[in-house]
N, C-alpha and C positions, 0 to 999 in steps of 0.2 A: 483513422477509420474507427468509427464506433462499433464495438463488438457487442456490447450489451448495456442496457440501462433498465433497472428494475429494482423492486424493493428487496428481493432476495434471489440469489443465484450462486452457483459454484463455478469457480474459474478452473474447470475440469482439465483443460489442455495444459495447465501449468503444473499439475501434480506430477511428482517424481522428476521435476526438472531442477537443475541447479541454477541459482541466481548468480549471475556474474556481477550485476550492479543492483543496488537497492538504495534509492535516493529519496529522502523526504525533502520537499520543497516548501520553504517557509519564508514569509515576508519578514518575520521577526527573529529568525535563526533560533527557533525554539520548537521543541516537540509539542508544546502546549498550543501551538498555532501552526498546523501543517495544512497547506492548501491542497497539494496533490502528492501522491506517492508514485514514483517512477521506478521501473525495474526492467532488467533485461535478462533473459535466460540463455543458457548455453545452446539451446535448440533452435533459436530463431534470431535472425539478423535484425528484426524490428524490435523497438522498445514498446513497453506497455505503460499505461498510466491509469490510475484509479483516482476517483474523487467522489465527493458526496455533495449533492445539491438538491434542494427542494425535498429533502427527506429520503431520497433514494440514492443508490450507488450507480456509478458510471465506470465502464471499462473501455479503454481505447488502445489502439495499436498504431504506431507511427514510426517514421524513420528517426534516426539519431539527430538529424538536422532539424527536425520539427518538434521533438519531444519537449523542449524547454522554451519554445518560441514565446509563449504568452507569459513566461516567468523569467525573462532574461536577467532582471535586476534582483531577483529573489535569491535567498541563500539555499544552497544545495548541501544537505546533510547526508554524508555517506554512512549509512547505517551499518554496513558490513565492517567498516573500519572503526566507527565509534563503539560498537558493541563487541568488536573482535570476534566475529562469527566465523568459526572454522568450517562448519557444515551448513551449506546453503540449500540443501535439498528441500524442496517444497513438500510438506506433508499434508497441509490443509490450506486451502485458500477459498474463502467463502464471503459472500455478502449476505448478512442475515438481518432480520428485522424484529425488533421488539416494538418500541414506539416509533423510532426512526431507524433507518438502515445503518449498518456499520460493516466494515470489512475486518475479517480475521485471517491473519497469515501465520501459519505455524511452521517453523523450521525445527530442526532436531532439539535445540536447547533454548529456544526463545520463541515467544508468541507475541505478535504485534496486533493491537486493536486500533483501527483508524475509525474514529467516530465523531459525532457532533459533541461539542463541549457541553451543551445544555440539551439533554435528551427530550426536553419538552418544547424546544424552540428550533424549528427547522431552518431558521435564519442565523443561528449561532455559528461561530467559527468551528473548525474541525481540528482535532488533536490526534496525536499518536501516543498510545500507551504501550507498555510492554511488560511481560513477566518472563523471568529467566527460570528454566527448568534444569536443575543440576542432575547429572547422570541419567538423562532421559534415553530410553531405549526405543521409544515409540517411533 
């Protein structure tokens, strides 16, 4: 079920929730080419996925059986394991817009940005970047 699609919005219901799963889905098994970001919180039996298309952000919610249906042959990158994230409490989760939309997810010690590879081309692929924050109290 589509929850929201727009150029900017806040994923308000996810704030202060712990992520049980955080999966980047990539055809090439690389964070430089991520098609969708899927996640599940401890407060909801349904999965969520976000993606970017036509310059804007999309947020959907669906069952575990359906979450990867369109991406069965793609690589699933478990970001909690890859980055050894001990604290998965969502502190910020927004879709913002400069030229094109992008998603920003802030956990205690790491922030992910899911954006278009070429900020001047809404048909470009999407990627996931990150920055690690040591000793963050935020």
